[in-house]
Residue frames as a rotation matrix with the C-alpha (Angstrom) as fourth column:
MET 1
0.146 -0.950 -0.276 -35.42
0.884 0.001 0.467 -26.13
-0.444 -0.312 0.840 -4.01
PHE 2
-0.533 -0.312 0.787 -35.51
0.754 -0.598 0.274 -23.51
0.385 0.739 0.553 -6.74
GLU 3
0.446 0.778 0.443 -38.32
0.381 -0.613 0.692 -21.63
0.810 -0.140 -0.569 -4.99
ARG 4
0.763 -0.236 -0.601 -36.20
0.578 -0.165 0.799 -21.33
-0.288 -0.958 0.011 -1.85
VAL 5
-0.405 -0.909 0.100 -33.19
0.849 -0.333 0.411 -19.97
-0.340 0.251 0.906 -3.82
LEU 6
-0.365 0.266 0.892 -35.45
0.585 -0.680 0.442 -17.56
0.724 0.683 0.093 -5.61
THR 7
0.767 0.624 -0.152 -37.16
0.461 -0.369 0.807 -16.49
0.447 -0.689 -0.570 -2.32
PHE 8
0.325 -0.735 -0.595 -33.68
0.770 -0.160 0.617 -16.00
-0.549 -0.659 0.514 -0.72
GLY 9
-0.563 -0.585 0.583 -32.58
0.825 -0.427 0.369 -13.92
0.033 0.690 0.723 -3.74
ILE 10
0.108 0.716 0.689 -35.66
0.499 -0.639 0.585 -11.72
0.860 0.281 -0.427 -3.55
ILE 11
0.857 0.161 -0.489 -35.20
0.514 -0.213 0.831 -11.18
0.030 -0.964 -0.265 0.20
LEU 12
-0.011 -0.961 -0.277 -31.61
0.843 -0.158 0.515 -10.31
-0.538 -0.228 0.811 -0.32
ALA 13
-0.513 -0.104 0.852 -32.43
0.712 -0.606 0.355 -7.83
0.479 0.789 0.385 -3.13
ILE 14
0.540 0.785 0.303 -35.07
0.404 -0.558 0.725 -6.16
0.738 -0.269 -0.619 -0.98
GLY 15
0.683 -0.346 -0.643 -32.62
0.660 -0.085 0.747 -5.87
-0.313 -0.934 0.170 1.91
PHE 16
-0.415 -0.895 0.162 -29.93
0.862 -0.329 0.386 -4.33
-0.293 0.300 0.908 -0.32
ILE 17
-0.274 0.423 0.863 -32.44
0.550 -0.668 0.502 -1.82
0.789 0.612 -0.050 -1.75
ALA 18
0.811 0.553 -0.190 -33.66
0.428 -0.340 0.837 -0.93
0.398 -0.761 -0.513 1.74
TYR 19
0.221 -0.835 -0.504 -29.98
0.831 -0.109 0.545 -0.39
-0.510 -0.539 0.670 2.85
ILE 20
-0.610 -0.453 0.650 -29.37
0.761 -0.563 0.322 2.00
0.220 0.691 0.689 -0.09
ILE 21
0.162 0.760 0.629 -32.57
0.384 -0.636 0.669 3.96
0.909 0.133 -0.395 0.55
LEU 22
0.847 0.155 -0.508 -31.87
0.529 -0.155 0.835 4.24
0.051 -0.976 -0.213 4.33
ARG 23
-0.091 -0.967 -0.238 -28.29
0.900 -0.181 0.395 5.31
-0.425 -0.178 0.887 3.68
ARG 24
-0.546 -0.046 0.837 -29.39
0.598 -0.721 0.350 8.07
0.587 0.692 0.421 1.26
TYR 25
0.557 0.813 0.170 -32.01
0.365 -0.423 0.829 9.19
0.746 -0.400 -0.533 3.76
HIS 26
0.586 -0.439 -0.682 -29.41
0.759 0.002 0.651 9.30
-0.284 -0.899 0.335 6.52
LEU 27
-0.543 -0.818 0.193 -27.05
0.827 -0.479 0.296 11.46
-0.149 0.320 0.936 4.37
ARG 28
-0.188 0.550 0.813 -29.93
0.416 -0.705 0.574 13.92
0.889 0.447 -0.097 3.45
ARG 29
0.801 0.545 -0.249 -30.98
0.424 -0.223 0.878 14.27
0.423 -0.808 -0.409 7.03
VAL 30
0.325 -0.778 -0.538 -27.43
0.835 -0.031 0.549 14.84
-0.443 -0.628 0.640 8.15
ALA 31
-0.452 -0.530 0.718 -26.69
0.854 -0.489 0.177 17.26
0.257 0.693 0.673 5.37
VAL 32
0.389 0.649 0.654 -29.41
0.322 -0.761 0.563 19.65
0.863 -0.008 -0.505 6.52
LYS 33
0.971 0.030 -0.237 -28.04
0.237 -0.228 0.944 19.70
-0.026 -0.973 -0.228 10.08
ALA 34
0.259 -0.966 -0.011 -24.38
0.940 0.249 0.233 19.77
-0.222 -0.071 0.972 9.07
ALA 35
0.176 -0.134 0.975 -24.54
0.593 -0.776 -0.214 23.24
0.786 0.616 -0.057 7.67
HIS 36
0.400 0.034 0.916 -24.63
-0.535 -0.803 0.263 24.73
0.744 -0.596 -0.303 11.22
ASP 37
0.831 -0.092 -0.549 -22.82
0.404 0.779 0.480 21.96
0.383 -0.620 0.684 13.11
PRO 38
0.813 -0.555 0.178 -20.19
-0.549 -0.627 0.553 23.24
-0.195 -0.547 -0.814 15.62
LEU 39
0.478 -0.646 0.595 -17.95
0.350 0.761 0.546 20.28
-0.805 -0.053 0.590 14.68
LEU 40
0.405 -0.229 0.885 -17.50
0.914 0.079 -0.397 21.77
0.021 0.970 0.242 11.23
SER 41
0.996 -0.055 -0.069 -16.39
-0.051 -0.997 0.062 25.24
-0.072 -0.058 -0.996 12.45
ALA 42
0.342 -0.935 0.089 -12.83
-0.248 0.001 0.969 23.89
-0.906 -0.354 -0.231 12.66
LEU 43
0.501 -0.090 0.860 -12.81
0.730 0.577 -0.365 22.93
-0.464 0.811 0.355 9.00
LYS 44
-0.592 -0.648 -0.480 -10.28
0.087 -0.643 0.761 24.66
-0.801 0.408 0.437 6.71
PRO 45
0.395 0.789 -0.470 -12.21
-0.407 -0.309 -0.860 26.20
-0.824 0.531 0.199 3.80
ASN 46
0.581 0.008 -0.814 -12.16
-0.814 0.011 -0.581 24.56
0.005 1.000 0.013 0.40
ILE 47
-0.645 -0.716 -0.268 -10.52
-0.698 0.694 -0.175 21.35
0.312 0.074 -0.947 1.56
PRO 48
0.291 0.759 -0.583 -12.52
-0.378 0.651 0.658 18.03
0.879 0.029 0.477 1.73
ALA 49
-0.404 -0.386 0.830 -12.66
-0.906 0.045 -0.420 16.26
0.125 -0.922 -0.368 5.02
ILE 50
-0.243 0.309 -0.920 -13.32
0.175 0.946 0.271 12.97
0.954 -0.095 -0.284 6.73
LEU 51
-0.030 0.316 0.948 -15.37
-0.927 -0.363 0.091 13.14
0.373 -0.877 0.304 9.89
TYR 52
-0.315 -0.275 -0.909 -14.42
-0.069 0.961 -0.267 10.06
0.947 -0.021 -0.322 11.94
PHE 53
0.397 0.524 0.754 -16.49
-0.857 -0.083 0.509 8.88
0.330 -0.847 0.416 14.92
THR 54
-0.257 -0.556 -0.791 -14.77
-0.078 0.827 -0.556 6.52
0.963 -0.082 -0.256 17.31
LEU 55
0.886 0.426 0.182 -14.94
-0.237 0.079 0.968 5.16
0.398 -0.901 0.171 20.82
PRO 56
0.214 -0.856 0.470 -12.10
-0.977 -0.183 0.111 4.70
-0.009 -0.483 -0.875 23.37
GLY 57
-0.137 -0.278 0.951 -12.47
-0.524 0.835 0.169 0.98
-0.841 -0.475 -0.260 23.65
CYS 58
0.823 0.549 -0.144 -13.09
-0.372 0.330 -0.868 0.24
-0.429 0.768 0.476 19.98
MET 59
0.067 -0.882 0.466 -10.44
0.037 0.469 0.883 -2.18
-0.997 -0.042 0.064 18.83
PRO 60
0.288 0.056 0.956 -11.34
0.928 0.230 -0.293 -2.08
-0.236 0.972 0.015 15.09
CYS 61
0.988 0.102 0.118 -10.99
0.123 -0.974 -0.188 1.70
0.095 0.200 -0.975 15.35
LYS 62
0.579 -0.816 0.004 -7.50
-0.550 -0.387 0.740 1.54
-0.602 -0.431 -0.672 16.80
THR 63
-0.119 -0.680 0.723 -6.19
0.047 0.724 0.689 -1.47
-0.992 0.116 -0.054 14.84
GLN 64
-0.207 0.153 0.966 -7.77
0.913 0.385 0.134 -0.87
-0.352 0.910 -0.219 11.43
GLN 65
0.704 0.599 0.382 -9.52
0.702 -0.667 -0.250 2.46
0.105 0.444 -0.890 10.94
GLU 66
0.822 -0.373 -0.431 -6.96
-0.110 -0.846 0.522 4.75
-0.559 -0.381 -0.736 12.47
PRO 67
-0.268 -0.945 0.186 -3.99
0.170 0.144 0.975 3.25
-0.948 0.293 0.122 10.58
ALA 68
-0.023 0.351 0.936 -6.09
0.987 0.157 -0.034 3.55
-0.159 0.923 -0.350 7.36
LEU 69
0.897 0.437 0.062 -6.75
0.441 -0.893 -0.091 7.17
0.016 0.109 -0.994 8.02
GLU 70
0.425 -0.842 -0.333 -3.09
-0.148 -0.428 0.892 7.86
-0.893 -0.330 -0.306 8.93
LYS 71
-0.389 -0.539 0.747 -1.96
0.656 0.408 0.635 6.19
-0.648 0.737 0.195 5.64
LEU 72
0.292 0.594 0.749 -4.49
0.948 -0.283 -0.145 8.36
0.126 0.753 -0.646 3.74
GLN 73
0.938 -0.008 -0.346 -3.40
0.107 -0.944 0.313 11.51
-0.329 -0.331 -0.884 5.46
THR 74
-0.015 -1.000 0.003 0.33
0.081 0.002 0.997 10.64
-0.997 0.015 0.081 4.64
GLU 75
-0.377 -0.184 0.908 -0.53
0.840 0.343 0.419 10.00
-0.389 0.921 0.025 1.01
LEU 76
0.284 0.575 0.767 -2.80
0.851 -0.520 0.074 13.04
0.442 0.632 -0.637 0.42
GLY 77
-0.686 -0.707 -0.170 -1.22
0.700 -0.579 -0.418 15.44
0.197 -0.406 0.892 2.93
ASP 78
-0.786 0.324 -0.527 -2.87
0.059 -0.809 -0.585 18.85
-0.616 -0.491 0.616 3.14
ALA 79
-0.850 0.483 -0.210 -5.34
-0.303 -0.123 0.945 17.95
0.431 0.867 0.251 0.36
ILE 80
0.140 0.917 -0.375 -7.66
0.221 0.340 0.914 16.53
0.965 -0.211 -0.154 3.05
GLN 81
-0.543 -0.228 0.808 -8.43
-0.710 -0.390 -0.587 17.05
0.449 -0.892 0.050 6.65
ILE 82
-0.249 0.439 -0.863 -9.52
0.380 0.864 0.330 14.44
0.891 -0.245 -0.382 9.20
ILE 83
-0.295 0.250 0.922 -11.64
-0.814 -0.572 -0.106 15.32
0.501 -0.781 0.372 12.17
GLN 84
-0.607 0.029 -0.795 -11.84
0.299 0.934 -0.194 12.66
0.737 -0.355 -0.575 14.91
VAL 85
-0.141 0.609 0.780 -14.75
-0.812 -0.522 0.261 12.70
0.566 -0.597 0.568 17.30
ASP 86
-0.971 -0.101 -0.215 -14.96
0.052 0.794 -0.606 10.53
0.232 -0.600 -0.766 20.39
ALA 87
-0.235 0.972 -0.025 -18.63
-0.038 0.016 0.999 9.55
0.971 0.236 0.033 20.64
ILE 88
0.113 0.222 -0.969 -18.31
0.925 0.332 0.184 9.05
0.362 -0.917 -0.167 24.43
GLN 89
-0.653 -0.472 -0.592 -16.90
0.669 -0.726 -0.159 12.52
-0.355 -0.500 0.790 25.00
ASP 90
-0.776 0.431 -0.461 -19.42
-0.536 -0.836 0.121 14.19
-0.333 0.341 0.879 22.55
PRO 91
-0.654 0.580 0.486 -22.51
0.543 0.807 -0.233 12.08
-0.527 0.111 -0.842 22.54
ALA 92
0.184 0.784 -0.593 -24.51
0.048 -0.609 -0.791 15.07
-0.982 0.117 -0.150 21.29
ALA 93
-0.225 -0.398 -0.889 -22.42
-0.873 -0.324 0.366 15.21
-0.433 0.858 -0.275 18.06
ALA 94
-0.986 -0.107 0.124 -22.91
-0.059 0.937 0.344 11.40
-0.153 0.332 -0.931 17.55
ARG 95
-0.286 0.954 0.092 -26.63
0.567 0.246 -0.786 11.95
-0.773 -0.172 -0.611 17.91
ARG 96
0.230 0.351 -0.908 -26.74
-0.391 -0.821 -0.417 14.81
-0.891 0.451 -0.052 15.55
TRP 97
-0.406 -0.515 -0.755 -24.85
-0.906 0.118 0.407 12.82
-0.120 0.849 -0.515 12.92
GLY 98
0.642 0.763 -0.078 -26.94
-0.767 0.641 -0.033 9.68
0.025 0.081 0.996 13.55
VAL 99
-0.295 -0.837 -0.461 -23.96
-0.648 0.530 -0.547 7.57
0.702 0.137 -0.699 14.62
PHE 100
0.736 0.613 0.288 -24.95
-0.647 0.511 0.566 4.24
0.200 -0.603 0.772 16.23
SER 101
0.868 -0.486 0.099 -21.67
0.439 0.845 0.304 2.32
-0.231 -0.221 0.947 15.86
ALA 102
0.548 -0.776 -0.312 -17.99
-0.727 -0.626 0.281 2.88
-0.414 0.073 -0.907 15.68
PRO 103
-0.694 -0.465 -0.550 -16.11
0.218 -0.864 0.455 3.37
-0.686 0.196 0.701 13.54
THR 104
0.497 0.751 0.434 -18.31
0.776 -0.162 -0.609 5.59
-0.387 0.640 -0.664 11.30
THR 105
-0.612 -0.728 -0.308 -16.79
0.446 -0.640 0.626 7.88
-0.653 0.246 0.716 8.76
PHE 106
0.691 0.723 -0.005 -18.44
0.450 -0.435 -0.780 10.66
-0.566 0.537 -0.626 6.72
ILE 107
-0.463 -0.736 0.493 -16.80
0.870 -0.271 0.412 12.05
-0.170 0.620 0.766 3.60
LEU 108
0.463 0.557 -0.690 -17.44
0.441 -0.820 -0.365 15.85
-0.769 -0.135 -0.625 3.40
ASP 109
0.403 -0.291 0.868 -16.90
0.842 -0.252 -0.476 17.95
0.357 0.923 0.143 0.24
LYS 110
-0.573 -0.784 0.239 -15.08
0.667 -0.615 -0.420 21.29
0.477 -0.081 0.875 0.21
ARG 111
-0.279 0.575 0.769 -18.18
-0.375 -0.803 0.464 23.03
0.884 -0.159 0.440 1.54
GLY 112
-0.858 -0.135 0.496 -18.53
-0.514 0.271 -0.814 20.57
-0.025 -0.953 -0.302 4.41
LYS 113
0.241 0.965 -0.100 -21.58
-0.968 0.231 -0.102 18.78
-0.076 0.121 0.990 2.95
PRO 114
-0.181 -0.233 0.955 -21.69
-0.375 0.914 0.152 15.03
-0.909 -0.331 -0.253 3.61
GLN 115
-0.186 0.040 -0.982 -21.22
-0.980 0.070 0.189 13.04
0.076 0.997 0.026 0.41
THR 116
0.206 0.267 -0.941 -21.16
-0.211 0.952 0.224 9.50
0.956 0.152 0.252 1.72
VAL 117
0.292 -0.071 0.954 -21.14
-0.953 0.068 0.296 7.61
-0.086 -0.995 -0.048 5.02
ASN 118
-0.188 -0.411 -0.892 -19.26
-0.314 0.886 -0.342 4.41
0.931 0.216 -0.295 5.93
TYR 119
0.655 0.416 0.631 -20.53
-0.745 0.213 0.633 2.22
0.129 -0.884 0.449 8.67
GLY 120
0.870 -0.418 0.262 -17.71
0.253 0.834 0.489 0.11
-0.423 -0.359 0.832 10.18
VAL 121
-0.024 -0.988 -0.152 -14.08
0.124 -0.154 0.980 -0.14
-0.992 0.005 0.126 9.10
THR 122
0.961 0.276 -0.013 -13.33
0.042 -0.192 -0.980 1.35
-0.273 0.942 -0.196 5.70
ARG 123
0.305 -0.901 0.309 -10.09
0.871 0.395 0.292 0.61
-0.385 0.180 0.905 3.84
THR 124
-0.236 -0.541 -0.808 -7.75
0.118 -0.841 0.528 3.27
-0.965 0.029 0.262 2.66
ASP 125
-0.945 -0.161 0.284 -8.38
0.277 0.067 0.959 2.53
-0.174 0.985 -0.018 -1.01
LYS 126
-0.121 0.975 0.185 -12.11
0.960 0.068 0.271 2.85
0.251 0.210 -0.945 -0.62
LEU 127
0.398 0.192 -0.897 -11.72
0.569 -0.819 0.077 6.18
-0.720 -0.541 -0.435 1.21
LYS 128
-0.592 -0.691 -0.415 -9.40
0.060 -0.552 0.832 7.40
-0.804 0.467 0.368 -1.50
GLN 129
-0.764 0.394 0.510 -11.89
0.628 0.273 0.729 6.34
0.148 0.877 -0.456 -4.14
GLN 130
0.300 0.908 -0.293 -14.71
0.951 -0.309 0.013 8.26
-0.078 -0.283 -0.956 -2.30
LEU 131
0.299 -0.280 -0.912 -12.48
0.305 -0.878 0.370 11.33
-0.904 -0.388 -0.177 -2.15
ALA 132
-0.333 -0.575 0.747 -11.36
0.839 0.181 0.513 11.07
-0.431 0.798 0.422 -5.82
GLY 133
0.050 0.425 0.904 -13.69
0.843 -0.504 0.191 13.69
0.536 0.752 -0.383 -7.18
LEU 134
0.907 0.380 -0.182 -13.22
0.407 -0.681 0.609 15.99
0.107 -0.626 -0.772 -4.20
VAL 135
0.405 -0.853 -0.328 -9.43
0.303 -0.213 0.929 16.21
-0.863 -0.476 0.172 -3.89
GLU 136
0.938 -0.157 -0.308 -7.42
-0.343 -0.534 -0.773 18.35
-0.043 0.831 -0.555 -6.32
């Protein structure tokens, strides 16, 4: 019994480490491409942003992620900007950013460089925490 629990723990730890490594790799790969991405041409200078990928039929996007982003925009006002991208209307952008599921959000610093990525629904408080060092 102990061996099974230990094996499960080791497998879980390896999975977690692999997730962290792949997430960092994804951010580095996207950061290189983001410097010249047409999506970021609409960014206001020196203001952090959230790049939000969604789909028209995505219920978690409509019922959870969009209200969380609206609440964040209300709380922080002009201190952040949110760019929403429909992955169906702009599949090339989703491909460039490595988006495989919706919702996916990228936190961008004041220069438009990706700092973190969130796969799936992300709560307002977590987004605020991720923006903490970027928002004045």
